[in-house]
N, C-alpha and C positions, 0 to 999 in steps of 0.2 A: 500473621497474614495468611488467609486461605488462598487456594488456587485461583479463584475468580478475582480476588483483589490483586494478586500478582499480575494477572493478565491485564487488568484495568490500569495498572500502574505503568505498564510499558508505553513507550512513545509510539506514535504512528508517523510513518514517513510518507509525506505527500509529494509526489514527483509531478509537478504541474508548473508550466512556464507562464500561463495566463494569470495576470493579477485578478482579473474579473472572476475567473473560474475558482481561483484560490479563495477569494472573498466569499464565494458561494459555499465552498467547503467549510470555511470558518463558521458561517451562519448555520449551516446544517449541523455542525458539531455542537454549537451552542444550543440549538433546538433539541438535540439528542442528549443533552446534559453530559457531553463527553468531558471527562476530567483528565484524560491522557494528554500529555504534551504532544502538540502537532509540530513536526519538523518539516519544513519545506525545502525542497531542492528543485531548482528551476531547469535542470538538465540531468541527463543520465550521468554525466561526469561528476556533477555536484552530488548526486545521490550516492554514487560509489564512494566519494570522499566522506560523506556523512556516515555511511555504513562502516567504513574503515575506522573512523574516529570514535565511533560509539560501539565498538566491539563488545565491551563489557555489559552493555545494556541492550539486550535484544529488543527489537521492535515487535509490536503486536501484529502489525501487517503493513503492507505498502499499498497506497492508493496511487495507481500509475496511469498517467495519460499516455496515449498512443503517439501523438505528434509532439515531439520535443525538438529543440534546436540541436543540431549535430546528430548524435546517435539517437535513434528513435526508441520508443518504449518497448517495441518487440525485441530489439537487439539488447536492450538493458535487461529485459526479463530472461533472455537466453543466457546472458552472463550471470545473472542472479542464480539461476538454476544450475549452472555448471560449477559454481563455487561451493564447496562443502560448507562454508561458513554461513551461507544464505540459502542453500538449496531447499530448506523446508519453510522458509519465511513466507507466509501467505501473501500473495500478490493479487490485488483486485484492480482490474482495468476499468477505468472510467473515461470514456472517449466519445467523440462525436461520430465516429465511424460506424455506420450501419452495414458495412460491406461484410457479407458472410465469410468471405475469404480471410479478412482481417480477424474476425472473431475466431475462426477455426485455427488460424496461425497462432494466435495467443494461447488458445487452449492446448494446442500441440506443444507449445513452448513451456507449458506448465502453469498457466494462469489458473487461479482458484475460482475466479468469477470474471465475467465480462458484462459491464453495464454501459448503456448508451446515455450520454448527456441529453436530457430533454431540453428543447428550446424554450419551453414554458418554465419560467423561473420557479414557480411553486412546485411543479412536478419534479424539477431537478432537485430541489431541496428535499422533497419526500424520498426520492431515490437515495440520495446521500445519507439522509437520516436513517433509512432502513439498512444501509450498508454499515454504518457505525453501530447501530443496535445489534445487528446480526454478529458482526465480527468481535464485538466487545462483550456481548451478553449471551449469545446462543452458541456460537461456534466453540469447539474445544480446540484451542490453539496448541501448537507444539510446545512441549516443556523446554525451557531455556537450556537445560542440560542436553537436550536432543539436538540443539543447534551447535554447530562446531564452535562458534564464538562463545557459547555459554558453557562449554565443556573444556576439555584439556587439549583441544585441537588448535592449531594456528590457522588463521585465515590468510 
C-alpha cells in the first residue's frame, strides 16, 4: 500500500451535532467518492471518547463544528492541540459562524482550515466536496508515526 492509499484508508472524524448537517456531509462524501470510514461524534465529549478508543488507527482529519452541546468546538480544538497524541491531527472547522473573531480564534487555536456552511444546499455540498477532495487527495497529511498514538508514546 503506497502513502496515498494509507491516507485514504484512515477514518475521518466528523464532530457534528445536527442530523441535517451530518446528512449533508454524508451526501458530499458520496459525491466526492470518499471511501474512508466516517465516524460521527455529536459532542466534544463523544469525540474525545472516539479518539481514545481508536488510538491505534489515526484519523485522516477532523471535520469540526463550532456550536456543539456542552463544550464547544473551540474548546475541543484547544484540547486536541494540547494533547501530544492529537496535536498534529488536521482539524477543519465547518461552521455557520461568519464572525471574524471566531475565525481568528480557531486559527489561533490551531485550526488547519475554517469554512462557513453555506445556506444554499448545493453550495454547501460543493464546499464539503472540495474539503474531502483536498484533505484526502491533495494535502500531505502527517505520517501516523509522527502522531503520538501511531508511535511509541502514550496518549
